[in-house]
C-alpha positions in Angstrom: 114.9 114.2 71.8 114.3 117.3 73.9 117.2 118.3 76.2 116.5 118.5 79.9 118.2 119.8 83.0 117.4 118.2 86.4 118.4 120.0 89.6 117.8 119.4 93.3 117.0 122.4 95.4 117.1 122.8 99.2 114.7 125.0 101.2 114.4 125.8 104.9 111.8 127.8 106.8 112.5 128.8 110.5 109.7 128.7 113.0 109.6 129.3 116.8 109.8 126.0 118.9 106.4 125.0 120.2 107.1 121.7 121.9 109.7 119.7 123.9 110.9 116.2 123.1 112.0 114.1 126.1 114.0 111.0 125.3 114.3 108.6 128.2 114.9 105.0 129.0 114.4 102.5 131.8 117.2 100.1 132.6 117.0 97.2 135.1 119.4 94.6 136.2 118.7 91.1 137.5 120.2 87.6 137.7 117.6 86.1 135.5 116.6 87.2 132.0 112.8 87.0 132.7 113.2 89.1 135.9 115.2 91.8 134.1 112.7 92.0 131.3 109.7 92.0 133.6 111.1 94.7 135.8 112.0 96.9 132.8 108.6 96.4 131.3 106.8 97.2 134.6 108.8 100.3 135.3 108.4 101.5 131.7 104.6 101.1 131.9 104.6 103.0 135.2 106.6 105.9 133.6 104.3 106.0 130.6 101.3 106.1 132.9 102.8 109.0 134.8 103.3 110.8 131.5 99.7 110.2 130.6 98.6 111.5 134.1 100.6 114.7 133.4 98.8 115.4 130.1 101.0 113.7 127.5 98.6 112.3 125.0 98.7 108.8 123.6 99.9 110.1 120.2 102.8 111.8 121.9 104.0 108.7 123.8 106.1 106.3 121.8 108.3 103.4 122.9 111.5 102.8 120.9 114.0 100.0 121.1 114.1 97.2 123.7 117.5 95.6 124.6 118.9 92.8 126.7 122.5 91.9 127.3 124.4 89.8 129.8 126.7 91.0 132.5 129.9 89.2 133.2 132.2 89.0 136.2 135.5 90.9 136.4 137.3 88.3 134.4 134.7 88.4 131.6 134.1 84.6 131.8 131.0 84.0 133.8 127.6 85.5 133.3 126.5 87.0 136.6 123.2 88.6 135.4 121.4 90.5 132.7 120.5 94.1 131.9 117.3 95.0 130.1 116.3 98.4 128.8 113.4 100.0 127.2 113.6 103.4 125.5 110.7 105.8 125.0 110.0 109.3 123.6 107.5 111.9 124.9 106.4 115.0 123.2 105.4 117.8 125.6 103.3 120.5 124.1 103.3 122.7 127.2 107.0 123.6 127.9 106.1 124.8 131.4 105.2 121.3 132.4 108.5 119.6 131.6 110.0 119.9 135.1 106.9 118.4 136.7 106.9 115.6 134.1 110.5 114.7 134.8 109.8 114.5 138.5 106.8 112.3 137.9 108.8 110.0 135.6 111.5 109.7 138.3 108.9 108.9 140.9 107.3 106.2 138.8 110.5 104.5 137.5 112.8 105.1 140.4 116.6 104.9 139.9 116.0 102.8 136.8 115.2 106.0 134.9 117.7 107.7 132.6 117.0 110.9 130.7 119.0 110.8 127.4 118.0 114.2 126.1 115.6 117.1 126.3 115.2 118.8 122.9 113.2 121.7 121.5 111.0 120.9 118.5 108.4 122.4 116.3 105.3 121.1 114.6 105.8 121.1 110.8 102.6 123.0 109.9 101.4 123.1 106.4 102.3 126.8 106.2 105.9 126.1 107.2 106.1 123.2 104.8 104.8 125.3 101.9 107.3 128.0 102.7 110.1 125.4 102.8 109.0 124.0 99.4 108.8 127.5 97.8 112.4 128.1 99.0 113.6 124.7 97.7 111.9 125.3 94.3 113.5 128.8 94.1 116.9 127.3 94.9 116.4 124.6 92.2 115.4 127.2 89.6 118.4 129.4 90.3 120.7 126.5 89.9 119.0 125.2 86.7 119.0 128.7 85.2 122.8 128.9 85.7 123.3 125.5 84.1 121.1 126.4 81.2 123.0 129.6 80.6 126.3 127.8 80.6 124.9 125.4 78.0 123.7 128.3 75.8 120.0 127.5 76.4 117.0 128.7 78.3 114.7 127.0 80.8 111.4 125.8 79.3 108.5 124.2 81.1 108.8 122.0 84.1 108.2 118.4 83.2 108.8 116.7 86.6 108.9 117.6 90.3 109.8 115.2 93.1 110.0 116.2 96.8 112.2 114.2 99.1 114.2 114.6 102.3 111.5 116.6 104.2 111.3 116.3 108.0 108.1 114.4 108.2 107.9 114.4 112.0 110.1 116.8 114.0 112.9 119.0 112.7 116.4 118.2 113.8 116.8 119.8 117.3 119.1 122.7 117.7 119.6 122.2 121.4 119.8 119.3 123.8 120.2 118.9 127.5 122.5 116.3 129.1 121.1 113.2 130.7 121.8 114.6 134.2 119.5 117.6 133.6 117.8 118.9 136.8 114.1 118.4 136.8 113.4 122.0 137.3 115.6 123.3 134.6 113.8 125.6 132.1 113.9 124.8 128.4 114.5 127.8 126.1 115.8 128.3 122.6 115.6 130.1 119.3 114.0 129.0 116.1 113.7 125.5 114.6 114.3 124.6 110.9 111.7 122.9 108.8 113.6 121.7 105.7 112.9 119.9 102.5 114.4 119.2 99.1 112.8 119.2 95.7 114.2 117.7 92.5 112.9 119.5 89.4 113.4 118.7 85.7 113.0 121.4 83.1 113.0 121.3 79.3 115.8 123.3 77.7 114.9 125.6 74.8 
């Protein structure tokens, strides 16, 4: 049986941020479950329509989790109402429009709106992914060569490659604003990391 060495390499390629991710939610309180859910749904719909009116495309508008929980009196015994919330995420491809968008969201959802974060992001282009894969393969090869040398062998041909752990959507943000961000606050930042891992198996000769 031929001996093998299998190593996982990590690669990262940095690109300038070219978009902004706005994470927000609508939260409504009411005495009845149905009223809280309806109000939350209506205000979320209004906020998403405002986003559409300000140029956020359908592919860049995504609703996330929906929640409902009871509110109790000070003694924690009696249910006095319910709170419903709906979270959503918007991708803004023109950074100069973020301030106007936040103002429009606030106008549509009123005091039910909360902004949970404003983050820089970058589109993982094929060029960036290729660069990250090349870096990951180089890292794996360097590690495998060291292990082979310690075993008194040399690397032969590659018999298997598996990629995993890449950022399929947006890279992990390197900056975030707080929820009480002013609507006119500019968004600036450095580079964003597009990362991936590859697991490579070589024959040992």
